[in-house]
N, C-alpha and C positions, 0 to 999 in steps of 0.2 A: 411635683417633679419626681420622677423615678430615681432610684438609687444610681449613683454615678457608675458603679461597676456594672450594673445591669444595662445601662445605656451603651457602654462600650462593649458589652458582651465578654468581659474578662472576669476571672475568679478574683477573690479578695486578696489572694497572695500573689497576684500577677507581678512580674518584675517590670521595671521601666520600659524595657524594649518591647515587651508584650503590649503594654498600654499604648506606646507610640505606634506600633504596627496596626493595632485595632482601630485607633483614631484615624490614621492615614487611610486605611481601606474604606471605612464608613464615610469619612469626610469627602472622599473622592466620589462616592456614590450619591451623596446628598448635597453636593456643592451647588449653589444657586445657578452657576453658569451651565450646569449640566441638566438642569430641571426646568428650564424655561420660566423661571420666576415662580415656581410652585410654592404656595404658602406653606403647605405641609412639609416640603423639603427644606425650606428655610428654617422652619421651627426645629426640625430634626437636626439640621446643621448647627444651630445655636446650642442645642442640648449637648451634642457631641463635643463641641469646642469648650463649653463650660466644664464638662466632666473631665476632659483631657487636661485643661489648665490647672485643675485642682489636683488630680491624681499624679501628674507628672512631677509635681513638687513634693519632696519628702515631708517637709514641715506641714504644708497644707493637708497633705494626705493623712498624716498621723492625727491631726486635729479633727479632720472629717471622720476618720474611723472611730474616734472617741465620742464626738459630740454631734455628728451629722452636719447637714448643710447649715443649720441655724448657728452652729458654733463658729462658722467662718465669718460671720457678719461683724465681729468686733475683736478686740484684743490683739489687733495687728496681724491677723492671720490671712489677710488678703481677701476679704470679701469683695464682692463686686458692687461698689458704691453706685447708687442710681440705677441698679439693675444691669442685666447683661443683654446687649442687643446684637443685631447682625453685624454692625460695624466692629464690635469687639471680636466676634467670631471670625470674621475675615482677616482681621489683623493677626490673630493667633495662627491661623492657617498659613498666611503669607510669611509670617516670621519664621516658622519652622520648616515650611516646605515650598516657599515661593522663590527662593534664591538659588543660585549656582546650578540651574538646570533642574532643581527639584520639582518646580511647578510643571515643567514640561514633561518630566518623567511620569508624574501622577496622571496627567491627562493624556497619556498615550503618545507623546511626541518622541521622536528619536533621541535617545540619550546622547548628549554631546554634539547634537546637530549633525551637519555633514550632508553632502549630496546623496541623492538616491543611487543605489548600486545599479549598474547596467542590468537590464532585464535578460534573463536566460532564454535561449531559444526554445521553441515548442518541441515536445517529444513526438517523434514519428512512430507510427505503428504500421508494420508490414507483415504480410502472411507468407510463410515459407513452407512449401510442400516437402515432405520427407517420406521416403520409401521405407518399407519394412526392413530391407537390407541395410539401409543407412541407420535404422534404429539399432540393428544388431551390431554394426561395426563402428558407428559414429561416422561423421563426414565433415569435410571442409567445403562449404558452398559459397558461391559468389552471387550476390544479388545487386541489381541495378535499381537505384531509388532516386526520386526527385526530391531535392531539398533546397533550403535557403542557405546560400554561401556568401562569403564576404564579397562585397562589390569590388571588382578589379579597378574601377575608375577612381574611386576615392579611398581605396584600401580599407573600406569598412567604416570610415568616419562619418559618411553622409554629407560631407561638405565639399563643394567645388572650389573652396578657397585654399590657397597654398598653405595658409597658416592653420587651417583646420577650424574646428569649433572654437568660438571665443568665450571667455569667461563672462557669465551672465552679469550685466551691469546692475541688476536689481538686487540680487542676493550676494553678489561678489563671490560666486562659486560655492556658496554654502548649500544651495538647493532649498532654502527655506527662508521665510520672512518672519520677523518678530514685530507684532503689532501691539503697541501700548495704548490702553484706553483708560481714561480717568472717569471715576464715578464718585458718588457721595461716600462710597465705602472704601475708596482708595484707588490705587492704580493696578490694573490687570494687564498682564503680558501674555499674549497668546502667540503660539508658533504655528505657522501654516506653510504648506507647500508653496514654493515660489510661483507666482502667477505668470512670470515671464518664461521661465525655462522648464516648468513642470517638475521641478525637483532634481533635474540633472546637473545643475550648476554651470551649464554652458549652453550657448545658443548657436544656431547655424544661420549665418547671414546670407550665404549663397549655397542653396541646396544642390546636391549632385544631380546632374541631368539624367544619369543612368538609373539610380536607385531612388531618386526623389527624396533624399535625406534619410532614407531608411537604413542605409549602410549595408544592405544585403540584396542579393538577386537570386532568381531561381536557377538551379543547375541540376545536372545529373551526375551521380557518382556510383562507382562500383564499390561494394563493401563486402569483405569476407566475414563469414559467420562460421564459427566452430560449433558443430552440432554434436554434443556428447552422446555416447551410446546409451540406450535405455530410455530415451525420452518418450513422452506421450503427447497427445493433442492438448492436454491440460497444462503443459509446460510452455514457458516462454523464455527468451534470452534477451537480456538488456545489454545493449552496447553503450556504455557510459561515454558521454561527451562526443558522440558521433552524429548527432541529429542536426536540426536547424541551428544556425548561428544566431545569437541574439541581436536585436537592433543596435546599430552603431557600436559594434565591437563587443557586444555582450557575450557571455560564455555560451558554448553550445549546449543544446539539450541532448536527450538520449534517443536511441532507436530501440523500440521494443519489437522484437521479432516473435510473432505468434506462430507456433509450430502446428502444422496440419499433417498428421501421419496418414498416409494413403492406405486404403484398405485393399486386401487381397481376398478375392472370393473363396479361395481355397482354405483360408484360415480364420480363426477367431482368436482374439487376444484377451486374456484375462489377467491383468496385472503384468507380471513378468513371465507368465506361462503362455505357450502357444498350443492351440487346440485344432486338431485336424480329424476329419472322418476317413476311415480306412475300410474299404469294402473287401470282404473275404467270401470264399465259397463255403458250401456245407462241409466239404471234405477238409478244408483248411481249418474251419472252426472246430470240427470234431477231432481231427488228428493233430492239430497244431501246425504251425508253419513259420518260416522266416520270410517276411514280406517287406518290400521297400515302401517307405513312407516319405512324403515330401516335407521339407522344412524351408525356411526362408533362405538358408544357405544351400547346402547340398543335401540330397536325399540320404536317409539313414535306414538301416535294416532293423526291423522291429520283430521281436520274438512274440508270436501270437500263441499263447498257451493252449493246449488241447482242452476241448470242452468249453471254450469261451462262449458266452451268450451275446446275442446282438444287443448293443448298447453299453456293454461294459467298456471300461477304460484301461488302457495299458499306458504306463508312464515310462518315458525315456528321459533319463536325467541329463540336464546340461544342454538341452537343445532348444531352450526357449529364449527369452530376451534377457539381456544383462540388466542388473539393477543400476539405477541412475547414479548412485554414489560409487560405482565401480565394484560392487559386490558380485557374488557368484551369479551365474545365469540361472534362469528358471528352467522349467522342464517342458518337454513336448508331451502333450496329453493326446493319445490316439484313441478315438472312439470307434470301436469295431462295429461294422454293419454287415450282417450276414445276408448275402445276395441269394435270392431264390430265382433260378432260371425259369424262363417262360417259354422257350422254344427248344424242346429237347430233340436230340437226334434219336434214331431207333436204338442205337447202342446205349445212350444215356438212359433212355426210358427203361430198357431192360435192366440196367444196373440198379436204378431206383426202385423198380418193381421187386428185385431180389432183396434190396435193402429193407423195403417195407415188410417183407416176410420175416426178417430176422431182427429188426430193430425193436427196442423196448417201447412199451405203450407210453405215450406222453402223460406226464403227471397232470392231475386235475388242477393243481395249484402250483405255480412256479414261484419260488422264493425270489423276492425283489432283489436280493443281493446277487442272484444268479442270472438276472435278466435285465432288460432295459425298462421294465414297467415302473421302476422306482423313480424314473426321471433322470435326465442326463446329469444335472448338477449334483445329485446325490452320488453319482458315480465319480464325479470329479472330486468331491469331498473325500470319498473313500480312497481315491488314488492319492490324495494329499496325505492322508493319515497313515497310509501303509508304509512300512520301513523301506 
């Protein structure tokens, strides 16, 4: 047989509490009732109980530490006369963990007994469209949802009896039954959910004709939702305790509002920043201009610097989306597009012809920083990094 400390998986300087906890955990795992009579589990359970019985006693433990297992067989140190069998192991287990609810606790029963708590109602999920303007300002919206509410006929009890649900005669309201069984190894007590009431501690003798003993019926209600500014389609809002009511008076579940931010073809959103294209003429791009640009709220005037290249970005601070936590607003990123006219009047053609005579020759290579060839997002990053 292996060393007692190794069997329990504890160090040689383990204190009594460590030894007790180790035995309790392992004995629960290898108890015969949990292993369908497995011979290997029974043998392991016997080893654990024998090791625990020695190491929990200071005198036995000291003698074992000095002389080993053979030193326990005589001299009054409590050796196991006639060997150590399964009956001895179960007696040790029941002695220390089988009373005052300990056996129930080890085998996963409810500590202290008691009826099962009423079930909580299911969580509802609803989708709520939100406009970009509502994202900017926040909004209070009202939604109409179908849910399970308390039955008006029985007031949620599920019973058509004036006295309501009756105490279960089988478990006397505890919600569980204790079943005692005797075997050659002693008496075992198991605790199971009451077969009559299903663990509720009460029974309905006359079910409500409206809800059929469920205690709830389908209904429609209007619910107000506060949508904070700065939300995205990745966000959701949880309304605690506003969902379906639980069966027979159980607590309400929640409502999960999934936000769907509507798109506007004029804009793109990048985090808290708003992106818009702005078309300018050759003259405006060359000479500079102040041009009106759209935003989610009201249009703003944008200073287009002289010499701007098509694809470059102009940043207008504070005209994007607010941060969800109430921080400052993002920016409006205006991507400039230079428009080339396709249908010139005689006067315009004359002007462009004169311009061609005096304009500079186009460079063979255009710096990506001065044109749109570097890609739009490089321009966005450049706009973010500029002061």
